[in-house]
C-alpha positions as CSV (number, residue, x, y, z in Angstrom):
1,M,100.4,-44.9,72.0
2,N,97.6,-47.3,72.7
3,S,95.5,-44.8,74.6
4,R,95.6,-42.3,71.7
5,K,94.3,-45.1,69.4
6,K,91.4,-45.7,71.6
7,I,90.5,-42.0,71.7
8,S,90.5,-41.7,67.9
9,N,88.4,-45.0,67.7
10,R,85.7,-43.5,69.9
11,R,85.5,-40.3,68.0
12,R,84.9,-42.2,64.8
13,S,82.1,-44.3,66.3
14,G,80.2,-41.1,67.4
15,V,80.3,-39.6,63.9
16,S,79.0,-42.8,62.4
17,L,76.1,-43.0,64.9
18,H,75.3,-39.4,64.1
19,K,75.2,-40.1,60.3
20,T,72.9,-43.2,60.9
21,Q,70.4,-41.1,63.1
22,G,70.4,-38.6,60.2
23,L,69.6,-41.1,57.5
24,L,66.7,-42.5,59.6
25,E,65.1,-39.1,60.1
26,V,65.4,-38.4,56.5
27,K,63.7,-41.8,55.6
28,V,61.0,-41.1,58.1
29,R,60.2,-37.6,56.7
30,S,60.1,-38.9,53.1
31,E,57.7,-41.6,54.1
32,M,55.5,-39.1,55.9
33,A,55.6,-36.7,52.9
34,V,54.4,-39.6,50.6
35,R,51.7,-40.3,52.9
36,Q,50.5,-36.8,52.9
37,R,50.8,-36.5,49.1
38,N,48.7,-39.7,48.6
39,R,46.1,-38.5,51.2
40,V,45.7,-35.2,49.1
41,L,45.7,-36.9,45.8
42,L,42.9,-39.4,47.1
43,M,41.0,-36.6,48.5
44,W,41.1,-34.8,45.0
45,I,40.1,-37.9,43.4
46,C,37.1,-38.3,45.4
47,K,36.0,-34.8,45.1
48,I,36.4,-34.9,41.2
49,T,34.5,-38.3,41.0
50,L,31.8,-37.0,43.2
51,A,31.4,-33.9,41.2
52,A,31.3,-35.8,37.9
53,L,28.6,-38.0,39.3
54,M,26.7,-35.1,40.3
55,V,26.9,-33.4,36.9
56,G,26.2,-36.6,35.0
57,G,23.3,-37.3,37.3
58,G,22.1,-33.8,36.8
59,I,22.4,-33.9,33.0
60,Y,20.7,-37.3,32.9
61,G,17.9,-36.1,35.2
62,G,17.5,-32.9,33.4
63,R,17.4,-34.5,30.0
64,E,14.7,-37.0,31.3
65,L,12.8,-34.1,32.8
66,V,12.9,-32.1,29.4
67,N,11.9,-35.2,27.4
68,R,8.9,-35.9,29.7
69,L,7.8,-32.4,30.2
70,F,8.6,-31.0,26.5
71,L,10.3,-33.1,23.9
72,K,8.2,-36.1,24.3
73,N,5.2,-34.4,25.6
74,P,2.2,-35.1,22.9
75,E,0.8,-31.6,24.0
76,Y,3.6,-29.9,22.3
77,N,3.2,-31.5,18.9
78,L,2.8,-29.1,16.0
79,A,-0.8,-28.7,15.2
80,V,-1.1,-25.2,13.7
81,V,1.2,-23.3,11.2
82,E,0.0,-19.7,10.9
83,I,1.3,-17.9,8.0
84,N,1.0,-14.0,7.7
85,D,2.2,-13.2,4.2
86,D,1.9,-9.6,2.9
87,G,1.8,-10.8,-0.6
88,S,0.5,-13.6,-2.8
89,A,3.3,-14.9,-4.8
90,L,4.3,-17.6,-2.4
91,T,1.8,-20.5,-1.8
92,R,1.4,-22.3,1.7
93,E,2.8,-25.3,0.1
94,V,6.0,-23.6,-0.9
95,I,6.5,-22.1,2.5
96,L,5.9,-25.4,4.3
97,S,8.2,-27.3,1.9
98,T,10.9,-24.8,2.4
99,T,10.8,-24.6,6.1
100,K,10.3,-28.3,6.4
101,L,7.6,-27.7,9.0
102,K,5.5,-30.9,9.4
103,L,2.4,-31.2,11.5
104,G,2.5,-33.9,14.3
105,Q,6.2,-33.3,15.0
106,N,7.2,-31.8,18.4
107,I,7.2,-27.9,18.1
108,F,10.8,-27.8,19.8
109,S,12.3,-30.2,17.2
110,F,12.4,-27.5,14.5
111,S,15.3,-25.0,14.3
112,L,13.5,-21.6,13.6
113,S,16.8,-20.0,12.7
114,K,17.6,-22.5,10.0
115,A,13.9,-22.2,8.6
116,R,14.4,-18.4,8.4
117,E,17.5,-18.8,6.5
118,E,15.8,-21.2,4.0
119,L,13.1,-18.7,3.4
120,L,15.5,-15.8,3.0
121,A,17.3,-17.7,0.3
122,L,14.1,-17.3,-1.9
123,P,14.8,-14.1,-4.0
124,Q,11.0,-12.9,-3.6
125,V,11.3,-12.9,0.1
126,E,12.6,-9.6,1.7
127,N,12.2,-10.4,5.4
128,V,10.9,-13.3,7.7
129,E,10.3,-13.8,11.4
130,L,9.4,-17.1,12.9
131,Q,8.3,-17.7,16.5
132,R,6.6,-20.4,18.7
133,A,3.4,-20.0,20.3
134,L,3.0,-22.7,22.9
135,P,1.8,-25.3,23.2
136,N,1.4,-26.3,19.6
137,K,1.6,-23.4,17.1
138,I,4.2,-21.8,15.0
139,I,3.8,-18.3,13.5
140,V,5.5,-17.4,10.3
141,E,5.6,-13.6,9.2
142,I,6.8,-12.9,5.6
143,V,7.5,-9.6,3.9
144,E,7.6,-10.3,0.2
145,R,9.4,-8.2,-2.4
146,R,7.1,-5.7,-4.5
147,P,8.1,-5.7,-8.0
148,V,7.8,-2.4,-9.8
149,A,8.9,-3.4,-13.4
150,W,10.0,-6.2,-15.7
151,L,13.7,-6.5,-16.8
152,A,13.1,-7.9,-20.3
153,E,15.5,-9.0,-22.9
154,A,14.0,-7.8,-26.0
155,K,11.7,-5.0,-26.8
156,T,9.3,-7.2,-28.8
157,A,8.9,-9.9,-26.4
158,D,6.1,-10.2,-23.9
159,P,8.0,-10.0,-20.4
160,S,5.3,-12.1,-18.7
161,T,5.8,-15.1,-21.1
162,S,9.7,-14.8,-21.8
163,E,11.9,-17.4,-20.0
164,N,14.8,-14.7,-19.5
165,S,12.6,-12.0,-18.1
166,L,12.9,-11.2,-14.4
167,L,10.9,-9.1,-11.9
168,I,12.8,-6.2,-10.3
169,D,11.8,-4.3,-7.1
170,S,12.6,-0.9,-6.1
171,K,16.0,-1.8,-4.7
172,G,17.1,-3.4,-7.8
173,V,16.7,-7.1,-6.7
174,L,15.9,-9.4,-9.3
175,F,13.6,-12.6,-8.7
176,K,11.7,-15.0,-10.8
177,P,7.9,-15.2,-9.9
178,K,6.7,-18.6,-8.6
179,R,3.4,-17.9,-10.3
180,Q,2.1,-15.2,-12.5
181,L,-0.3,-12.7,-10.9
182,P,-2.6,-10.4,-12.7
183,E,-0.8,-7.3,-11.3
184,Y,2.4,-8.4,-12.9
185,L,0.9,-8.0,-16.3
186,R,0.3,-4.2,-15.8
187,L,4.0,-3.7,-14.8
188,P,6.2,-1.5,-17.1
189,A,8.9,-3.2,-18.9
190,I,12.7,-2.1,-19.0
191,Y,14.5,-3.1,-22.0
192,G,18.0,-2.6,-23.1
193,A,19.7,-4.0,-20.0
194,P,22.0,-7.1,-20.3
195,V,19.5,-9.6,-18.7
196,E,21.6,-12.6,-19.6
197,N,24.3,-11.3,-17.1
198,Y,22.0,-11.5,-14.1
199,L,20.5,-14.4,-12.2
200,P,17.6,-14.4,-9.7
201,G,18.7,-12.8,-6.5
202,D,21.2,-10.5,-8.1
203,T,21.1,-6.8,-7.5
204,V,21.3,-4.4,-10.4
205,N,23.4,-1.4,-9.7
206,S,24.0,0.1,-13.2
207,P,23.1,4.0,-13.5
208,E,20.6,3.3,-16.4
209,V,18.5,0.7,-14.5
210,C,18.7,2.8,-11.2
211,A,17.4,5.8,-13.1
212,A,14.6,3.8,-14.7
213,L,13.5,2.4,-11.4
214,Q,13.5,6.0,-9.9
215,L,11.3,7.1,-12.9
216,V,9.0,4.1,-12.2
217,Q,8.7,4.9,-8.4
218,K,8.2,8.7,-8.9
219,N,5.6,8.1,-11.6
220,S,3.8,5.2,-9.9
221,D,0.7,7.5,-8.7
222,A,0.6,9.5,-11.9
223,N,-2.8,9.3,-13.9
224,R,-2.0,11.4,-17.0
225,F,1.3,9.6,-17.8
226,R,1.2,5.9,-17.4
227,L,4.5,4.2,-18.2
228,Q,4.4,1.2,-20.5
229,S,8.0,0.7,-21.4
230,I,11.3,2.2,-20.9
231,D,14.2,1.7,-23.4
232,L,17.9,1.8,-22.2
233,S,19.6,0.8,-25.4
234,R,20.9,4.3,-26.0
235,G,22.8,4.3,-22.7
236,Y,22.9,8.2,-22.2
237,C,19.1,8.5,-22.0
238,L,15.8,6.8,-21.2
239,I,13.1,6.7,-23.7
240,A,9.8,6.1,-22.0
241,T,6.6,5.1,-23.8
242,D,3.2,5.6,-22.2
243,S,-0.1,3.8,-22.7
244,R,-1.0,6.3,-25.6
245,R,2.3,5.5,-27.4
246,A,3.8,9.0,-26.7
247,K,7.6,8.8,-26.4
248,I,9.2,10.9,-23.7
249,T,13.0,11.2,-23.4
250,F,14.4,11.5,-19.9
251,G,18.0,12.0,-18.8
252,I,19.6,9.6,-16.4
253,D,20.3,12.3,-13.8
254,D,17.6,14.5,-11.8
255,I,14.4,12.4,-12.7
256,G,12.3,14.5,-10.3
257,R,12.8,17.8,-12.1
258,Q,12.3,16.3,-15.4
259,L,9.0,15.1,-14.2
260,D,8.1,18.5,-13.1
261,R,8.9,19.8,-16.7
262,L,6.7,17.1,-18.0
263,G,4.0,18.2,-15.8
264,A,4.1,21.6,-17.1
265,V,3.9,20.3,-20.6
266,L,1.0,18.0,-19.9
267,D,-0.7,21.0,-18.4
268,Y,-0.3,23.1,-21.4
269,A,-1.4,20.3,-23.8
270,A,-4.5,19.7,-21.8
271,A,-5.4,23.4,-22.0
272,Q,-5.0,23.3,-25.6
273,G,-7.0,20.1,-26.1
274,K,-4.0,18.3,-27.4
275,E,-1.9,15.2,-26.6
276,I,1.9,14.8,-26.5
277,R,3.5,12.8,-29.2
278,T,7.2,13.3,-28.4
279,V,9.0,15.4,-25.9
280,N,12.6,15.8,-24.9
281,L,12.9,16.5,-21.2
282,M,16.7,16.5,-21.2
283,V,16.6,20.2,-22.4
284,E,15.8,22.5,-19.4
285,K,14.8,25.6,-21.6
286,N,12.8,25.6,-24.9
287,I,11.8,22.0,-24.6
288,P,11.4,20.5,-28.0
289,A,7.9,18.8,-28.2
290,V,5.4,17.6,-30.7
291,L,1.7,17.8,-29.9
292,A,-1.3,16.7,-31.9
293,D,-5.2,16.3,-31.6
294,P,-6.2,13.4,-29.5
295,A,-7.5,10.4,-31.5
296,A,-11.3,10.6,-32.2
297,P,-13.2,8.2,-30.2
298,E,-14.9,5.0,-31.9
299,P,-18.6,5.2,-32.1
300,E,-20.5,3.2,-29.6
301,A,-22.4,0.3,-30.5
302,G,-26.1,1.1,-31.2
303,A,-25.3,4.9,-31.7
304,P,-27.1,6.5,-34.5
305,A,-25.0,7.2,-37.6
306,A,-24.4,10.9,-38.6
307,A,-26.7,12.0,-41.4
308,E,-24.9,12.4,-44.7
309,P,-25.2,15.8,-46.5
310,Q,-27.8,16.2,-49.2
311,P,-27.0,17.7,-52.6
312,S,-29.3,20.5,-51.8
313,A,-27.2,21.3,-48.6
314,K,-24.1,22.3,-50.6
315,P,-22.7,25.7,-49.7
316,S,-23.2,28.6,-52.1
317,A,-20.3,29.2,-54.2
318,T,-19.2,32.5,-52.9
319,P,-15.9,34.0,-53.9
320,A,-14.4,33.7,-50.3
321,A,-15.5,30.1,-50.3
322,K,-14.1,29.2,-53.7
323,A,-10.8,30.7,-52.8
324,T,-10.8,28.8,-49.5
325,S,-11.6,25.6,-51.3
326,K,-8.8,26.0,-53.8
327,V,-6.4,26.5,-51.1
328,S,-7.6,23.7,-49.2
329,A,-7.8,21.3,-52.0
330,S,-4.3,22.1,-53.3
331,K,-2.3,22.6,-50.2
332,P,-3.1,22.1,-46.5
333,V,-3.4,25.3,-44.5
334,K,-0.6,25.8,-42.0
335,K,-0.9,28.0,-39.1
336,K,1.3,31.2,-39.3
337,T,4.0,30.9,-36.8
338,A,6.9,33.0,-36.1
339,P,10.3,31.1,-36.7
340,S,11.9,29.5,-33.8
341,P,15.4,28.0,-33.6
342,L,14.2,25.2,-31.5
343,T,11.1,24.3,-33.7
344,T,12.0,21.2,-35.6
345,P,10.4,20.3,-38.8
346,R,8.7,17.3,-37.0
347,A,7.1,19.7,-34.5
348,E,5.9,21.9,-37.4
349,S,4.2,18.7,-38.8
350,A,2.1,18.3,-35.8
351,V,0.3,21.5,-36.5
352,H,-3.5,21.1,-37.6
353,R,-3.9,21.0,-41.2
354,A,-7.3,21.9,-42.8
355,E,-9.2,19.3,-44.8
356,P,-10.7,19.9,-48.2
357,V,-13.9,21.8,-48.1
358,T,-15.7,19.1,-50.4
359,A,-15.3,16.7,-47.4
360,R,-17.2,18.9,-45.1
361,P,-20.8,19.8,-45.2
362,T,-20.2,23.5,-44.5
363,P,-17.2,25.7,-45.2
364,A,-17.5,26.7,-41.4
365,A,-15.7,23.3,-40.7
366,V,-12.5,24.3,-42.2
367,H,-9.7,24.8,-39.8
368,R,-8.6,28.4,-39.7
369,A,-5.2,29.7,-38.9
370,E,-5.0,30.9,-35.2
371,P,-2.6,33.4,-33.9
372,S,0.8,31.9,-33.3
373,R,1.5,30.6,-29.7
374,S,4.7,29.4,-28.3
375,I,5.6,27.7,-25.0
376,F,8.4,25.4,-24.0
377,G,9.9,25.8,-27.6
378,F,7.0,24.2,-29.6
379,K,4.4,26.1,-31.5
380,F,0.8,25.8,-32.6
């Protein structure tokens, strides 16, 4: 019995020794793992610190280098601002105050993109380009909007003096002039649009205004028909008035073809020695028109006056002359014209009327009826 107990005690002591050795090995391994982790962490900390020092030193050194070479170098202080403006509405003072460009400051301290945005905010500026020309120069390229007409509030108002009138370019952009230029006074005026609904910088897209702008553009080089005003109050048509007070009615659509018809009417009127008073170009065929003699020119200063007829120079009282004088004195002689469905009473009133013979020195001055002629729906 005693021998068995001793054997069992020995086995237990061997197991406990084995467990003790295993615990020691685990402890040693954990300590080695901790040391390795600490070594790796320290290595990464050293690397990060070194990289931060290198980056910080590089930034500081680069900044100092840039300051010494460029930003704080007096050679790069702004000395010249070259402005290339294709117009004359903007003054140099307005451009410099808008861009905040000041002489003497460093040329790199200005934000060219911000200055460009400030200039584009002006309604009369269409495009801007800015660039630096080292060492001390900035070039400003400005493209101004070209106004083609006035958008006026009332037909009786002078658009150049009205506070509510705005200039409009070919794209329909409205702007207020910074200063009045002589060429603005010769621009045609567009009436009948709601000017109070628009602000400088807005774009007008209404069909009537677009048609009026198209008419102004297509007629810009015309010499025989000079636009003075365009009335949009009726909505469905444009009533254009030229420098001779002729009233031309245009439709909103197809302005080009209507101008071709107007050219044909002008050619015929010039061949007959007459001027247009009214014409409606909305009609494609048998165009209704009123023509009349051009106004007699005023005598020049110092020109000799025409000699008055003497009593002895009166025409002989022939039967034919007496008959003509009776007709002329009682009722103006009208030209014999064939009836036309499109000839209006107003068009007939434009036909030349003979004056009384007593107001003329000779009976030959009496207007005689000519054969009836018809073109475009009007008669002479």
